[in-house]
N, C-alpha and C positions, 0 to 999 in steps of 0.2 A: 613366729617364735623361733628361739634357738634351743634345740633339744640335743642331748646326748643320750644314746641308748646303750646301756651297759649289759643288756641281755639280748640275745639274738632274736627271741620272739618279739620283743618290744620294737626292734628295728623293722621286723617283718610287718608287724601290725601298722606301724607308722607309714610304711611304704604303701600298704594296701588301702590305707585311709586317705591317700593322696597328700601326705604330709612329708614326703621324702625331702623336699626342698628345705624344710625346717630342721632336718637332722644335720648336725654339723660334725658328729663323730660317732663311732660305734665300737663295739667290742670285737675281738679277733674272730669270734665264731659266727658273727652275723653274715648271712649270705647277701652279697651285693650284685648277684647276677642280673644283668639287664638294667641295672640302676647306675646313675652317675656315682662314681666312687667317692666314698667318704673316708677320712683318715681313721685308722685304727688307734684307739687310745688306751687299750689295755686288754687283758684277758678276761676270764670270767671271775676268777677269785682274786686277781691282782689288778690294780689300776693306779695310775699316777694322779692322785686326787688334786694335787696342786695344779697340775696341767689342766685338769678338767675345770677346776674353779676359775682358772685364768681365761676361759673362753667366754665369760660374761653371758651365762646361760639363763634361760627362763625355766628350764626343767631338766632334771636327770632322771632317767627311768632305770630302776634296778629290779632284781628278782631274788626273792627268797632269803632265808637265813644265811646262806653262803655269802651274800653280799651285804649282810647287816653291818659289819664293821666299816665297809666302804661307804655305805649310806651315812653312817654316823660321822665319819671323817668329812664327807662332803657337806653335811649340814653344819658342822663346825666351821667349815670354810665359807659358809654363807650361801650355799646352793639350796634351791628348792628341789626336794627329792620325792619321787613317787616310787614306792617299792611294792610290787605285786607279789602274791604268794599263791597263785592258782595251783591246785593239786589234783583236781578232778576234771573230767571232760566238760562238765557243766560250768565249772569255775573258769575255764578258758574263755567261754562266751562272756562271763562277767568281767574278766580282765580286759577283753577287747572294749567293752563299753566304758570301763573305768579309764583306760588310756585315752579313748576317744573324747570323753568328757574333759579330761585334763588338758588336751591340746586343741580344744575348740572344734572337734569333729564329731560331735555326739550323733548327729543324724547319720553320717557315713558309718559310724561304729555300730549303730543299731542295725543297719542294713548288713554289715559284714557279719555281725553276731548271728543274725537270722539265717544268713546263707550258710555259715559254718554249722549251725544246728541242723539245718535241712539236709546238708550233705552228710553229716554224721548219722542222722536217722536213716539215710539211704544205705548206709554200710551195715546196718543191723542184720544179723543172720540168726535164724532159728533152726537152721538145717541140722540134721543128725546123721551120724554120730558126731559128737563134739570132741576133737582131739585134746589131749592133755598137753599143755605147752609150758616149757621152761624158758623163760626169758632172762637173758644175762646182760646186765648193764656194764659189768666190769669183771675181769678175769682173776685179779689178785688183790684182795680176796674176791670170791665169787659174790656178786651182788645181784639180787633178783629185781623184778620189775617194780618201778615206782608206781604210785597210785594210778595216774592217768593211763599208763601203758598197760597195766594189768586190766583196767577197765576196758580198754580198747580191744584187748585180746578176747575178752568174754563178749563184748558187743559184736565182734566180727565172727563169732561162732566157735571160739575155743574155750578151754578151761585153764585158768592160771593156777599152776600146781602150788605156787607159794602165795596165794591170795591173802593168807593170814599174816604175811610179812610186809604189807604195803605201808610201812611207816614213812614219815617224811624224811628222816635222816638216813643216809646210806648205811650207817652202822646197824640200823634196825632191819635192814634187808639182806644182811650177810647170811649166806648159806654155805654148808660144807659140801664137798664132792660126794660124800657118803649120803647126804640128804637128797642130792640130785639123783643119784643112782637108785635110791629107795623110791623116789617119786616116779621113776620110770616113765618119763614123758614120751609122747608120740612124736612131738616136734620140739626141736631146740631152736630158738631164735636168739640172735645176738646182735646187740648194738653197743659196741664199746665206746664210751663217751670220748669223742675226739681222737679215736685211734682205730686203725683198720683191724677188722676181725680176722684172726688166724684160725680158720675152720679146721685145718689139719692138726694144729696143736690142740684144739678143743676135742677133736675126735680121739686123739691119742692119749688123753688123760687116763691114768690108771683106773681100771674098773668101768670106764665108760662104754667099753665094747658090749657090755650086757644090757645097755639101755636100748629100748625099742627104736627110738629116734635115730640112734647111731647105726643100728643094724639095718634100718630102712633108708639110710642116707637122707634123713629129714633134718638136716642141720642147715640153717639159712642165716645169712647176714643181711641186715637192713641198715642203711646209713643212719648214724645216730642223729643227724640233724632233721630227719624225718619223724623221729619218735621222741627224742629226749628234750626237745624245746617245746614247752607247753603253750603253743600258739596255733594259728590256723594250719601250719604245715603238718600237724599230726594227721590231718586228713590224707595226705600223701602216704604217710606211713600206714595209715589204716587201710588204704586201698591195697597196698602191698601185702599187709597182713591177711586181708580177706582173700586175695588171690592165692596165697600160700595155704590157707586153711581149706579153701574150696578144692585146691589141687590135691591136698592130702586125702580128702573125702573121695575124690575121683579115682584115686589109686587103690582104694580098699578092695581087695579081692571079693568077688561074689561068692558066697558060701556054696559049697558043692551040694549040700542038702538043706536048702532054706526051710525054715520052720514057719 
């Protein structure tokens, strides 16, 4: 087959399924570490559709409503397009199976999905206490955790302080600095999509000095490609999450007069 992956997680899934030789081009955010390099054919929200269609492809793989217009343009250009829309941890396994079936790797996809679910189960924590976590996807405006990230925080032993904001669109997850201050999280985690996190600037925001996480120096950055791409790599982000949450519990002072 000849495949173009316009989402990073689709490229990752194809590589893990042994189909990298079939991939002829990828998006700018796809990791190609340890792989034979493929041409970058666009970003996430912008792509040269005429250039894509000229590649005489069997399949283009896209992700979400953000790429809906791109998918429509490609279909009008005569391309066959698969657009996944996984938003939960369970749906990531479903997307692996869907992609595998579409590229003739159903058996390998079932194995990869099973491995993903087993490793995800191993990350589950019921330890107490559970720290209150504010996850920041973007700094201007402040955008809180998307569905699978909020799920992963709670799966790994934390509490997502803005769990009620887990809408699909980023505008549904916008929060104000005042809301973050009022939530008073124990830990602040940041993964700014495609941008390096500035922890110093985050710490210096007006009013943030009164937040417990800031007072305890519990502000941490996790690379966005480990959490914001809904594919198997979220397990790497999950392992880092689990390490940070367990570390917070290890630092809690022992009460002077335990009850």
